[in-house]
gemmi code that builds the backbone of each chain (N, CA, C; Angstrom):
import gemmi

chains = {
    "A": [
        ("MET", (-3.752, -45.146, 119.007), (-3.914, -45.028, 117.557), (-3.878, -46.424, 116.945)),
        ("SER", (-4.968, -46.769, 116.270), (-4.963, -48.071, 115.601), (-4.194, -47.952, 114.292)),
        ("LEU", (-3.548, -49.000, 113.942), (-2.698, -48.969, 112.745), (-3.536, -49.298, 111.510)),
        ("THR", (-4.068, -48.227, 110.916), (-4.820, -48.427, 109.682), (-3.846, -48.520, 108.519)),
        ("ARG", (-4.379, -48.828, 107.368), (-3.512, -48.937, 106.208), (-2.886, -47.574, 105.860)),
        ("ARG", (-3.712, -46.488, 106.023), (-3.217, -45.147, 105.713), (-2.049, -44.770, 106.626)),
        ("ASN", (-2.234, -45.049, 107.947), (-1.177, -44.722, 108.899), (0.098, -45.490, 108.597)),
        ("ALA", (-0.072, -46.729, 108.239), (1.086, -47.559, 107.926), (1.852, -46.970, 106.751)),
        ("LEU", (1.128, -46.473, 105.771), (1.763, -45.882, 104.596), (2.546, -44.623, 104.975)),
        ("VAL", (1.906, -43.789, 105.810), (2.548, -42.538, 106.227), (3.828, -42.840, 106.988)),
        ("LEU", (3.727, -43.784, 107.932), (4.890, -44.173, 108.722), (6.007, -44.685, 107.831)),
        ("GLY", (5.607, -45.515, 106.897), (6.582, -46.129, 105.993), (7.319, -45.084, 105.191)),
        ("SER", (6.586, -44.120, 104.641), (7.235, -43.122, 103.797), (8.100, -42.193, 104.647)),
        ("ALA", (7.654, -41.908, 105.875), (8.450, -41.054, 106.756), (9.775, -41.736, 107.076)),
        ("ALA", (9.687, -43.025, 107.374), (10.898, -43.779, 107.691), (11.840, -43.784, 106.492)),
        ("PHE", (11.276, -43.865, 105.310), (12.076, -43.889, 104.091), (12.853, -42.578, 103.949)),
        ("VAL", (12.157, -41.456, 104.186), (12.798, -40.140, 104.073), (13.909, -40.016, 105.104)),
        ("VAL", (13.639, -40.476, 106.319), (14.625, -40.353, 107.393), (15.899, -41.116, 107.042)),
        ("THR", (15.748, -42.305, 106.485), (16.945, -43.075, 106.154), (17.668, -42.456, 104.965)),
        ("LEU", (16.936, -41.760, 104.108), (17.536, -41.214, 102.897), (18.394, -39.992, 103.189)),
        ("VAL", (17.924, -39.147, 104.124), (18.577, -37.845, 104.336), (20.046, -37.968, 104.734)),
        ("PRO", (20.408, -38.787, 105.744), (21.826, -38.817, 106.104), (22.691, -39.434, 105.012)),
        ("LEU", (22.065, -40.204, 104.155), (22.835, -40.866, 103.109), (23.134, -39.935, 101.942)),
        ("HIS", (22.490, -38.770, 101.931), (22.694, -37.826, 100.848), (24.168, -37.471, 100.774)),
        ("ALA", (24.888, -38.099, 99.882), (26.318, -37.897, 99.785), (26.596, -36.580, 99.092)),
        ("PHE", (27.627, -35.893, 99.577), (27.992, -34.618, 98.999), (29.137, -34.854, 98.032)),
        ("ALA", (28.837, -34.742, 96.754), (29.838, -34.955, 95.725), (30.179, -33.613, 95.099)),
        ("ALA", (31.331, -33.091, 95.431), (31.705, -31.763, 94.953), (32.360, -31.845, 93.588)),
        ("SER", (32.236, -30.777, 92.841), (32.885, -30.692, 91.541), (34.387, -30.494, 91.731)),
        ("GLU", (35.127, -30.655, 90.646), (36.584, -30.535, 90.719), (37.032, -29.170, 91.185)),
        ("LYS", (36.373, -28.116, 90.634), (36.733, -26.743, 90.999), (36.509, -26.513, 92.485)),
        ("THR", (35.367, -27.052, 92.994), (35.069, -26.876, 94.414), (36.118, -27.583, 95.257)),
        ("MET", (36.466, -28.801, 94.846), (37.475, -29.554, 95.595), (38.796, -28.785, 95.626)),
        ("ALA", (39.137, -28.155, 94.496), (40.383, -27.387, 94.423), (40.333, -26.207, 95.388)),
        ("ASP", (39.155, -25.554, 95.451), (39.000, -24.410, 96.362), (39.092, -24.855, 97.819)),
        ("ILE", (38.487, -26.016, 98.109), (38.528, -26.531, 99.479), (39.969, -26.834, 99.861)),
        ("LYS", (40.699, -27.419, 98.898), (42.086, -27.778, 99.157), (42.935, -26.530, 99.390)),
        ("ALA", (42.676, -25.495, 98.586), (43.427, -24.247, 98.740), (43.149, -23.620, 100.101)),
        ("PHE", (41.925, -23.780, 100.576), (41.518, -23.191, 101.855), (42.117, -23.955, 103.026)),
        ("SER", (42.069, -25.286, 102.940), (42.484, -26.098, 104.080), (43.948, -26.511, 103.996)),
        ("GLY", (44.575, -26.250, 102.856), (45.961, -26.668, 102.697), (46.094, -28.179, 102.648)),
        ("GLY", (45.044, -28.846, 102.198), (45.087, -30.293, 102.042), (44.772, -31.058, 103.319)),
        ("ALA", (44.484, -30.344, 104.417), (44.166, -31.024, 105.673), (42.795, -31.705, 105.572)),
        ("ALA", (42.600, -32.725, 106.423), (41.339, -33.461, 106.398), (40.212, -32.559, 106.885)),
        ("VAL", (39.048, -32.693, 106.243), (37.890, -31.888, 106.598), (36.815, -32.828, 107.128)),
        ("SER", (36.362, -32.584, 108.374), (35.345, -33.446, 108.955), (34.000, -32.733, 108.948)),
        ("ASN", (32.968, -33.423, 109.361), (31.632, -32.843, 109.407), (31.290, -32.434, 110.834)),
        ("GLY", (30.323, -31.521, 110.961), (29.848, -31.101, 112.279), (30.584, -29.884, 112.804)),
        ("GLY", (29.967, -29.209, 113.785), (30.585, -28.040, 114.384), (30.337, -26.765, 113.605)),
        ("ILE", (29.614, -26.879, 112.521), (29.299, -25.705, 111.706), (27.854, -25.840, 111.240)),
        ("ASP", (27.191, -24.707, 111.193), (25.781, -24.707, 110.832), (25.570, -23.808, 109.626)),
        ("LEU", (24.747, -24.256, 108.704), (24.450, -23.473, 107.502), (22.944, -23.493, 107.300)),
        ("THR", (22.345, -22.314, 107.210), (20.908, -22.217, 107.000), (20.653, -21.674, 105.603)),
        ("THR", (19.979, -22.461, 104.803), (19.643, -22.031, 103.443), (18.171, -22.337, 103.210)),
        ("PRO", (17.536, -21.633, 102.283), (16.163, -22.016, 101.945), (16.189, -23.332, 101.172)),
        ("GLU", (15.162, -24.151, 101.350), (15.113, -25.410, 100.616), (14.890, -25.139, 99.129)),
        ("ILE", (13.989, -24.204, 98.867), (13.705, -23.806, 97.494), (13.876, -22.301, 97.387)),
        ("ALA", (14.696, -21.866, 96.424), (14.872, -20.439, 96.182), (14.209, -20.117, 94.855)),
        ("GLU", (13.236, -19.221, 94.891), (12.541, -18.900, 93.645), (13.431, -18.109, 92.718)),
        ("ASN", (14.230, -17.224, 93.295), (15.081, -16.367, 92.492), (16.537, -16.615, 92.860)),
        ("GLY", (17.292, -17.116, 91.899), (18.698, -17.427, 92.168), (19.575, -16.207, 92.332)),
        ("ASN", (19.015, -15.017, 92.079), (19.820, -13.804, 92.191), (20.087, -13.394, 93.630)),
        ("THR", (19.146, -13.658, 94.516), (19.381, -13.367, 95.926), (18.864, -14.528, 96.751)),
        ("VAL", (19.791, -15.328, 97.211), (19.440, -16.453, 98.061), (20.045, -16.175, 99.438)),
        ("PRO", (19.200, -16.013, 100.461), (19.751, -15.745, 101.791), (20.438, -16.976, 102.369)),
        ("VAL", (21.638, -16.784, 102.869), (22.421, -17.878, 103.439), (22.952, -17.402, 104.783)),
        ("GLN", (22.827, -18.269, 105.781), (23.275, -17.917, 107.117), (24.224, -18.998, 107.585)),
        ("PHE", (25.359, -18.604, 108.134), (26.301, -19.596, 108.640), (26.683, -19.262, 110.066)),
        ("SER", (27.058, -20.284, 110.798), (27.492, -20.099, 112.173), (28.442, -21.225, 112.521)),
        ("ALA", (29.636, -20.863, 112.923), (30.644, -21.862, 113.289), (31.333, -21.368, 114.543)),
        ("PRO", (30.743, -21.619, 115.718), (31.309, -21.073, 116.956), (32.769, -21.472, 117.143)),
        ("GLY", (33.593, -20.478, 117.374), (35.009, -20.740, 117.599), (35.852, -20.816, 116.348)),
        ("ALA", (35.266, -20.507, 115.213), (36.030, -20.608, 113.968), (36.846, -19.342, 113.731)),
        ("LYS", (37.991, -19.543, 113.061), (38.831, -18.403, 112.711), (38.481, -17.896, 111.320)),
        ("ARG", (38.223, -18.866, 110.417), (37.938, -18.510, 109.030), (36.766, -19.356, 108.550)),
        ("VAL", (35.933, -18.767, 107.724), (34.820, -19.504, 107.119), (34.813, -19.185, 105.633)),
        ("MET", (34.658, -20.225, 104.814), (34.546, -20.017, 103.379), (33.219, -20.605, 102.904)),
        ("ILE", (32.527, -19.858, 102.052), (31.269, -20.324, 101.474), (31.505, -20.594, 99.993)),
        ("LEU", (31.024, -21.761, 99.536), (31.173, -22.133, 98.131), (29.816, -22.532, 97.564)),
        ("ALA", (29.593, -22.186, 96.314), (28.403, -22.640, 95.603), (28.891, -23.618, 94.550)),
        ("ASP", (28.631, -24.895, 94.801), (29.229, -25.971, 94.017), (28.876, -25.911, 92.534)),
        ("GLY", (27.669, -25.467, 92.217), (27.226, -25.522, 90.816), (27.370, -24.222, 90.055)),
        ("ASN", (27.997, -23.218, 90.624), (28.194, -21.951, 89.921), (29.375, -22.070, 88.959)),
        ("PRO", (29.425, -21.191, 87.940), (30.564, -21.226, 87.003), (31.900, -21.110, 87.730)),
        ("SER", (31.973, -20.273, 88.757), (33.144, -20.317, 89.649), (32.586, -20.443, 91.061)),
        ("PRO", (33.026, -21.465, 91.784), (32.332, -21.824, 93.034), (32.505, -20.836, 94.183)),
        ("GLY", (33.534, -20.020, 94.179), (33.777, -19.139, 95.318), (32.644, -18.158, 95.556)),
        ("VAL", (32.267, -17.955, 96.801), (31.249, -16.956, 97.159), (31.870, -15.907, 98.073)),
        ("GLY", (32.533, -16.353, 99.109), (33.153, -15.413, 100.022), (33.963, -16.128, 101.073)),
        ("THR", (34.956, -15.413, 101.607), (35.772, -15.933, 102.701), (35.734, -14.909, 103.826)),
        ("PHE", (35.543, -15.379, 105.037), (35.402, -14.482, 106.174), (36.448, -14.828, 107.229)),
        ("ASN", (37.222, -13.819, 107.639), (38.212, -13.997, 108.707), (37.697, -13.298, 109.948)),
        ("PHE", (37.590, -14.045, 111.027), (37.038, -13.464, 112.244), (38.127, -13.178, 113.264)),
        ("GLY", (38.048, -11.998, 113.854), (38.964, -11.640, 114.921), (38.478, -12.200, 116.246)),
        ("ALA", (39.184, -11.845, 117.307), (38.840, -12.381, 118.632), (37.454, -11.926, 119.082)),
        ("LEU", (37.008, -10.761, 118.623), (35.714, -10.230, 119.058), (34.555, -10.863, 118.294)),
        ("GLY", (34.785, -11.238, 117.047), (33.722, -11.778, 116.200), (33.249, -13.123, 116.696)),
        ("ASP", (31.983, -13.468, 116.443), (31.475, -14.749, 116.920), (31.314, -15.758, 115.781)),
        ("ALA", (31.990, -15.513, 114.664), (32.060, -16.462, 113.549), (30.687, -16.866, 113.027)),
        ("SER", (29.817, -15.884, 112.897), (28.548, -16.169, 112.248), (28.245, -15.005, 111.317)),
        ("GLY", (27.353, -15.228, 110.393), (27.016, -14.148, 109.483), (25.896, -14.541, 108.545)),
        ("SER", (25.318, -13.532, 107.901), (24.266, -13.741, 106.915), (24.633, -12.990, 105.665)),
        ("ILE", (24.495, -13.639, 104.524), (24.740, -12.961, 103.257), (23.658, -13.364, 102.272)),
        ("ARG", (23.611, -12.665, 101.162), (22.710, -13.044, 100.075), (23.574, -13.359, 98.879)),
        ("ILE", (23.340, -14.521, 98.282), (24.239, -14.967, 97.227), (23.489, -15.285, 95.939)),
        ("ARG", (24.258, -15.412, 94.863), (23.714, -15.787, 93.557), (23.960, -17.271, 93.333)),
        ("LEU", (22.939, -17.959, 92.840), (23.095, -19.368, 92.503), (22.621, -19.571, 91.066)),
        ("ALA", (23.460, -20.251, 90.278), (23.158, -20.438, 88.856), (22.048, -21.453, 88.648)),
        ("GLY", (21.849, -22.338, 89.581), (20.833, -23.369, 89.440), (20.796, -24.198, 90.702)),
        ("THR", (19.988, -25.256, 90.679), (19.889, -26.146, 91.830), (21.258, -26.763, 92.109)),
        ("GLN", (21.697, -26.664, 93.327), (23.053, -27.104, 93.645), (23.272, -27.181, 95.150)),
        ("ASP", (24.475, -27.642, 95.516), (24.869, -27.688, 96.924), (25.608, -26.411, 97.286)),
        ("VAL", (25.260, -25.834, 98.434), (26.034, -24.724, 98.996), (26.870, -25.313, 100.125)),
        ("VAL", (28.150, -25.012, 100.110), (29.080, -25.618, 101.058), (29.693, -24.535, 101.944)),
        ("ALA", (29.811, -24.813, 103.211), (30.522, -23.919, 104.124), (31.627, -24.720, 104.784)),
        ("ILE", (32.829, -24.154, 104.811), (33.973, -24.796, 105.444), (34.555, -23.815, 106.451)),
        ("ALA", (34.905, -24.310, 107.612), (35.451, -23.435, 108.633), (36.752, -23.996, 109.162)),
        ("GLU", (37.674, -23.081, 109.460), (38.895, -23.464, 110.161), (38.685, -23.102, 111.620)),
        ("MET", (38.736, -24.101, 112.495), (38.503, -23.863, 113.904), (39.768, -23.331, 114.568)),
        ("ALA", (39.610, -22.873, 115.807), (40.729, -22.274, 116.531), (41.881, -23.256, 116.700)),
        ("ASP", (41.550, -24.572, 116.801), (42.610, -25.567, 117.001), (43.222, -26.049, 115.686)),
        ("GLY", (42.849, -25.414, 114.569), (43.468, -25.758, 113.294), (42.786, -26.875, 112.529)),
        ("THR", (41.687, -27.426, 113.073), (40.967, -28.457, 112.337), (39.948, -27.804, 111.405)),
        ("TYR", (39.506, -28.571, 110.429), (38.570, -28.051, 109.445), (37.262, -28.831, 109.491)),
        ("VAL", (36.153, -28.106, 109.390), (34.847, -28.761, 109.351), (34.062, -28.180, 108.177)),
        ("GLN", (33.134, -28.976, 107.690), (32.334, -28.498, 106.563), (30.892, -28.964, 106.686)),
        ("ILE", (30.030, -28.284, 105.950), (28.632, -28.669, 105.868), (28.159, -28.312, 104.469)),
        ("ALA", (27.235, -29.127, 103.926), (26.689, -28.851, 102.597), (25.175, -28.909, 102.665)),
        ("LYS", (24.526, -27.994, 101.977), (23.064, -27.970, 101.928), (22.649, -27.810, 100.476)),
        ("THR", (21.642, -28.572, 100.080), (21.139, -28.454, 98.714), (20.071, -27.373, 98.649)),
        ("VAL", (20.182, -26.510, 97.647), (19.179, -25.475, 97.421), (18.602, -25.688, 96.027)),
        ("LYS", (17.272, -25.774, 95.962), (16.613, -25.894, 94.664), (16.362, -24.486, 94.148)),
        ("VAL", (16.811, -24.201, 92.948), (16.669, -22.863, 92.396), (15.729, -22.915, 91.207)),
        ("THR", (14.689, -22.072, 91.228), (13.720, -22.061, 90.142), (14.246, -21.273, 88.955)),
        ("ILE", (14.749, -20.050, 89.215), (15.326, -19.234, 88.145), (16.763, -18.933, 88.528)),
        ("GLY", (17.697, -19.332, 87.683), (19.110, -19.145, 87.983), (19.499, -17.684, 87.958)),
        ("GLY", (20.599, -17.373, 88.606), (20.988, -15.979, 88.776), (22.377, -15.638, 88.306)),
        ("CYS", (22.793, -16.121, 87.141), (24.126, -15.743, 86.709), (24.115, -15.048, 85.365)),
        ("GLY", (22.951, -14.678, 84.887), (22.884, -13.942, 83.631), (23.147, -14.819, 82.443)),
        ("GLY", (22.988, -14.245, 81.282), (22.995, -14.990, 80.054), (24.302, -15.462, 79.573)),
    ],
    "B": [
        ("MET", (31.037, 6.405, 94.537), (30.626, 5.008, 94.481), (29.441, 4.747, 95.362)),
        ("ALA", (29.425, 3.623, 95.824), (28.235, 3.069, 96.477), (27.871, 3.799, 97.764)),
        ("LYS", (26.640, 3.657, 98.148), (26.165, 4.231, 99.398), (25.930, 3.082, 100.373)),
        ("ALA", (26.442, 3.230, 101.570), (26.323, 2.147, 102.545), (25.330, 2.529, 103.627)),
        ("ARG", (24.558, 1.548, 104.026), (23.638, 1.747, 105.144), (23.946, 0.692, 106.195)),
        ("VAL", (24.025, 1.109, 107.427), (24.336, 0.163, 108.499), (23.372, 0.356, 109.656)),
        ("LYS", (23.157, -0.727, 110.372), (22.325, -0.670, 111.565), (23.165, -1.164, 112.736)),
        ("VAL", (23.525, -0.241, 113.609), (24.406, -0.532, 114.734), (23.730, -0.012, 115.999)),
        ("PRO", (23.668, -0.799, 117.055), (23.094, -0.277, 118.294), (23.967, 0.830, 118.879)),
        ("LYS", (23.330, 1.851, 119.444), (24.099, 2.992, 119.989), (24.738, 2.638, 121.325)),
        ("THR", (24.022, 1.825, 122.102), (24.558, 1.460, 123.409), (24.541, -0.060, 123.545)),
        ("ALA", (25.407, -0.545, 124.435), (25.456, -1.978, 124.714), (26.013, -2.175, 126.107)),
        ("ALA", (25.728, -3.351, 126.674), (26.342, -3.692, 127.956), (27.728, -4.266, 127.670)),
        ("ALA", (28.643, -4.151, 128.613), (29.985, -4.690, 128.407), (29.896, -6.197, 128.207)),
        ("GLY", (30.542, -6.698, 127.165), (30.516, -8.125, 126.881), (29.265, -8.595, 126.178)),
        ("GLU", (28.408, -7.659, 125.780), (27.165, -8.043, 125.094), (27.456, -8.387, 123.644)),
        ("LEU", (26.715, -9.373, 123.130), (26.841, -9.749, 121.724), (25.877, -8.885, 120.913)),
        ("VAL", (26.413, -8.028, 120.078), (25.555, -7.160, 119.271), (25.573, -7.630, 117.818)),
        ("THR", (24.455, -7.393, 117.139), (24.329, -7.778, 115.737), (24.351, -6.523, 114.874)),
        ("ILE", (25.173, -6.557, 113.853), (25.325, -5.428, 112.950), (24.772, -5.835, 111.586)),
        ("LYS", (23.956, -4.973, 111.001), (23.434, -5.245, 109.661), (23.993, -4.202, 108.710)),
        ("THR", (24.495, -4.633, 107.582), (25.049, -3.695, 106.614), (24.475, -3.965, 105.235)),
        ("LEU", (24.294, -2.902, 104.480), (23.782, -3.013, 103.110), (24.425, -1.918, 102.276)),
        ("VAL", (24.943, -2.283, 101.118), (25.551, -1.306, 100.219), (24.793, -1.316, 98.907)),
        ("ASN", (24.519, -0.141, 98.377), (23.936, -0.072, 97.030), (25.061, -0.239, 96.026)),
        ("HIS", (25.060, -1.366, 95.342), (26.109, -1.627, 94.355), (25.597, -2.676, 93.393)),
        ("LYS", (25.938, -2.515, 92.104), (25.410, -3.439, 91.096), (26.021, -4.823, 91.178)),
        ("MET", (27.248, -4.917, 91.673), (27.964, -6.196, 91.739), (27.932, -6.882, 90.371)),
        ("GLU", (28.432, -6.194, 89.381), (28.452, -6.735, 88.017), (29.386, -7.937, 87.991)),
        ("SER", (28.825, -9.115, 87.665), (29.586, -10.349, 87.870), (30.654, -10.598, 86.812)),
        ("GLY", (30.567, -9.908, 85.670), (31.517, -10.179, 84.599), (31.103, -11.356, 83.742)),
        ("ARG", (29.853, -11.826, 83.939), (29.349, -12.943, 83.139), (28.148, -12.539, 82.299)),
        ("ARG", (27.572, -11.384, 82.626), (26.397, -10.949, 81.873), (26.840, -10.303, 80.565)),
        ("LYS", (25.934, -10.385, 79.580), (26.228, -9.743, 78.307), (25.305, -8.564, 78.117)),
        ("GLY", (25.834, -7.492, 77.534), (25.027, -6.308, 77.243), (24.250, -6.495, 75.961)),
        ("LYS", (23.567, -5.444, 75.528), (22.745, -5.517, 74.306), (23.597, -5.789, 73.076)),
        ("ASP", (24.850, -5.314, 73.092), (25.720, -5.504, 71.932), (26.377, -6.881, 71.932)),
        ("GLY", (26.012, -7.744, 72.866), (26.543, -9.101, 72.891), (27.901, -9.215, 73.541)),
        ("LYS", (28.428, -8.085, 73.990), (29.732, -8.136, 74.650), (29.542, -8.320, 76.153)),
        ("VAL", (30.513, -8.963, 76.758), (30.441, -9.208, 78.197), (30.656, -7.888, 78.935)),
        ("ILE", (29.784, -7.603, 79.889), (29.954, -6.409, 80.717), (31.070, -6.711, 81.708)),
        ("PRO", (32.096, -5.843, 81.756), (33.233, -6.179, 82.638), (32.841, -6.254, 84.101)),
        ("ARG", (33.570, -7.116, 84.804), (33.301, -7.342, 86.220), (33.564, -6.080, 87.035)),
        ("LYS", (32.655, -5.770, 87.932), (32.875, -4.656, 88.861), (32.092, -4.981, 90.124)),
        ("ILE", (32.784, -5.428, 91.131), (32.120, -5.827, 92.370), (32.828, -5.192, 93.566)),
        ("ILE", (32.178, -5.294, 94.697), (32.858, -4.973, 95.950), (33.577, -6.254, 96.350)),
        ("ASN", (34.897, -6.210, 96.411), (35.625, -7.465, 96.614), (36.088, -7.650, 98.057)),
        ("ALA", (35.947, -6.627, 98.884), (36.406, -6.808, 100.260), (35.577, -5.977, 101.221)),
        ("PHE", (35.402, -6.508, 102.415), (34.727, -5.799, 103.485), (35.511, -6.047, 104.761)),
        ("SER", (35.634, -5.027, 105.570), (36.287, -5.260, 106.854), (35.601, -4.435, 107.923)),
        ("ALA", (35.581, -4.969, 109.118), (35.033, -4.265, 110.262), (36.043, -4.369, 111.391)),
        ("THR", (36.362, -3.230, 111.979), (37.259, -3.231, 113.130), (36.578, -2.481, 114.267)),
        ("PHE", (36.859, -2.913, 115.478), (36.313, -2.221, 116.647), (37.470, -1.820, 117.545)),
        ("GLY", (37.631, -0.514, 117.741), (38.748, -0.024, 118.536), (40.079, -0.468, 117.961)),
        ("GLY", (40.157, -0.574, 116.622), (41.400, -0.950, 115.962), (41.635, -2.442, 115.859)),
        ("GLU", (40.761, -3.244, 116.504), (40.933, -4.695, 116.477), (40.018, -5.320, 115.430)),
        ("ASN", (40.539, -6.289, 114.679), (39.751, -6.912, 113.613), (38.540, -7.654, 114.191)),
        ("VAL", (37.368, -7.353, 113.659), (36.159, -8.095, 114.018), (35.909, -9.150, 112.948)),
        ("VAL", (35.777, -8.695, 111.719), (35.655, -9.616, 110.593), (36.187, -8.921, 109.355)),
        ("SER", (36.943, -9.677, 108.554), (37.334, -9.164, 107.250), (36.935, -10.229, 106.242)),
        ("ALA", (36.301, -9.779, 105.178), (35.727, -10.734, 104.238), (36.196, -10.436, 102.829)),
        ("LYS", (36.296, -11.519, 102.054), (36.607, -11.397, 100.633), (35.361, -11.823, 99.880)),
        ("PHE", (34.849, -10.957, 99.027), (33.633, -11.259, 98.279), (33.975, -11.653, 96.854)),
        ("GLU", (33.227, -12.612, 96.332), (33.377, -13.057, 94.950), (32.144, -12.590, 94.168)),
        ("PRO", (32.153, -12.748, 92.841), (30.984, -12.291, 92.064), (29.680, -12.992, 92.437)),
        ("ALA", (29.730, -14.079, 93.185), (28.505, -14.784, 93.560), (27.759, -14.097, 94.692)),
        ("ILE", (28.232, -12.961, 95.154), (27.486, -12.175, 96.147), (26.465, -11.327, 95.383)),
        ("SER", (25.245, -11.289, 95.902), (24.148, -10.631, 95.200), (24.349, -9.132, 95.036)),
        ("THR", (23.590, -8.569, 94.108), (23.478, -7.120, 93.957), (23.089, -6.505, 95.303)),
        ("ASN", (23.570, -5.304, 95.576), (23.346, -4.641, 96.857), (23.731, -5.557, 98.011)),
        ("PRO", (25.045, -5.842, 98.125), (25.487, -6.840, 99.100), (25.043, -6.536, 100.538)),
        ("TYR", (24.431, -7.552, 101.113), (23.954, -7.483, 102.487), (24.836, -8.388, 103.307)),
        ("PHE", (25.260, -7.902, 104.459), (26.082, -8.740, 105.325), (25.715, -8.433, 106.765)),
        ("GLN", (25.419, -9.501, 107.488), (25.084, -9.358, 108.893), (26.085, -10.151, 109.705)),
        ("PHE", (26.589, -9.547, 110.775), (27.541, -10.258, 111.628), (27.334, -9.833, 113.077)),
        ("SER", (27.945, -10.548, 113.978), (27.806, -10.250, 115.408), (29.180, -10.228, 116.054)),
        ("PHE", (29.284, -9.468, 117.105), (30.525, -9.493, 117.880), (30.250, -9.019, 119.295)),
        ("THR", (31.182, -9.323, 120.199), (31.018, -8.907, 121.593), (31.704, -7.568, 121.788)),
        ("VAL", (30.999, -6.650, 122.451), (31.524, -5.305, 122.697), (32.276, -5.314, 124.025)),
        ("PRO", (33.595, -5.104, 124.011), (34.329, -5.118, 125.275), (34.163, -3.805, 126.050)),
        ("SER", (34.185, -2.680, 125.338), (34.078, -1.374, 125.990), (33.654, -0.363, 124.934)),
        ("THR", (33.456, 0.873, 125.355), (33.071, 1.921, 124.411), (34.134, 2.047, 123.315)),
        ("GLY", (33.666, 2.198, 122.088), (34.633, 2.325, 121.009), (33.954, 2.580, 119.684)),
        ("ASP", (34.768, 2.722, 118.651), (34.265, 2.991, 117.310), (34.301, 1.725, 116.468)),
        ("LEU", (33.182, 1.463, 115.807), (33.125, 0.362, 114.842), (33.332, 0.973, 113.466)),
        ("VAL", (34.436, 0.590, 112.825), (34.758, 1.135, 111.510), (34.531, 0.051, 110.469)),
        ("MET", (33.640, 0.327, 109.519), (33.335, -0.636, 108.462), (33.810, -0.073, 107.129)),
        ("LYS", (34.425, -0.907, 106.336), (35.022, -0.422, 105.102), (34.756, -1.412, 103.972)),
        ("TRP", (34.292, -0.889, 102.847), (34.049, -1.697, 101.655), (35.029, -1.261, 100.565)),
        ("THR", (35.562, -2.212, 99.823), (36.512, -1.892, 98.760), (35.975, -2.370, 97.420)),
        ("ASP", (35.967, -1.475, 96.461), (35.481, -1.771, 95.117), (36.618, -2.337, 94.267)),
        ("ASP", (36.252, -3.006, 93.164), (37.242, -3.485, 92.203), (38.098, -2.345, 91.656)),
        ("ASP", (37.505, -1.146, 91.509), (38.267, -0.024, 90.945), (39.126, 0.683, 91.987)),
        ("GLY", (39.165, 0.143, 93.194), (40.055, 0.683, 94.222), (39.403, 1.690, 95.152)),
        ("SER", (38.213, 2.185, 94.792), (37.559, 3.160, 95.665), (37.005, 2.460, 96.903)),
        ("THR", (36.869, 3.209, 97.973), (36.385, 2.620, 99.221), (35.274, 3.479, 99.818)),
        ("VAL", (34.458, 2.837, 100.624), (33.431, 3.533, 101.395), (33.668, 3.166, 102.842)),
        ("GLU", (33.609, 4.150, 103.712), (33.832, 3.865, 105.114), (32.699, 4.407, 105.958)),
        ("LYS", (32.331, 3.674, 106.975), (31.292, 4.122, 107.917), (31.820, 3.882, 109.319)),
        ("THR", (31.690, 4.871, 110.158), (32.119, 4.735, 111.542), (30.928, 4.969, 112.468)),
        ("LYS", (30.719, 4.047, 113.389), (29.636, 4.187, 114.351), (30.195, 3.934, 115.754)),
        ("THR", (29.792, 4.766, 116.672), (30.279, 4.616, 118.032), (29.279, 3.798, 118.842)),
        ("ILE", (29.784, 2.823, 119.551), (28.940, 2.050, 120.478), (29.377, 2.418, 121.901)),
        ("THR", (28.424, 2.899, 122.684), (28.738, 3.325, 124.043), (28.355, 2.230, 125.021)),
        ("VAL", (29.288, 1.858, 125.869), (29.001, 0.866, 126.903), (28.584, 1.612, 128.166)),
        ("ALA", (27.365, 1.331, 128.580), (26.815, 2.072, 129.721), (27.403, 1.544, 131.027)),
    ],
}
model = gemmi.Model(1)
for chain_id, residues in chains.items():
    chain = gemmi.Chain(chain_id)
    for i, (resn, *xyz) in enumerate(residues, 1):
        res = gemmi.Residue()
        res.name, res.seqid = resn, gemmi.SeqId(i, " ")
        for name, pos in zip(("N", "CA", "C"), xyz):
            atom = gemmi.Atom()
            atom.name, atom.element = name, gemmi.Element(name[0])
            atom.pos, atom.b_iso = gemmi.Position(*pos), 0.0
            res.add_atom(atom)
        chain.add_residue(res)
    model.add_chain(chain)
structure = gemmi.Structure()
structure.add_model(model)
structure.setup_entities()
């Protein structure tokens, strides 16, 4: 492949996106931070070990499919950072459960959806995904 | 109250990971919407769900108003042996719906 000007532009913009994505800092609201603290008891929360699947763009904020999976987790909490009250649900898994699940949630607008899990060894992990919402789903 | 629909496999191999799909018909009134008279419609949601297999906890969940109308929940678990999967939903008004499905291990 010869490096034409068009190819150079495509490569350049792709590289730009790649460097931007990991830098996307997750800045939670005060209410969300309070909920995270209540869940973890103030313990440090690290990244990784948990997976959250959300649509990039949700046309209707009334039902946004969300899928989480945290192998080996005892408890998982889902938060919607930009909702009037961030709590969405808390799931406690027994020995038989595989700590994954799918739910449909309401989102008031474009925001971060956060999942936090307590692992079997007592450590906490979290993941955040941004969902763009076209029509919010919290009513008037 | 609400009507629940579940999809549970009838048979499974021992130690197999099965996926359960559940759906309840419920308005999940968030307590934030206003009616025609401008007054807030009081909150009425399903606030808890639990699933047990052979008396052992599989998953118990606490739902907040941010769960959509007609709450859908899908989860998976490993079937150790033949037994009953008991699923229970609890409404804000205290009423409950229960569904029991037997999974047979061949």
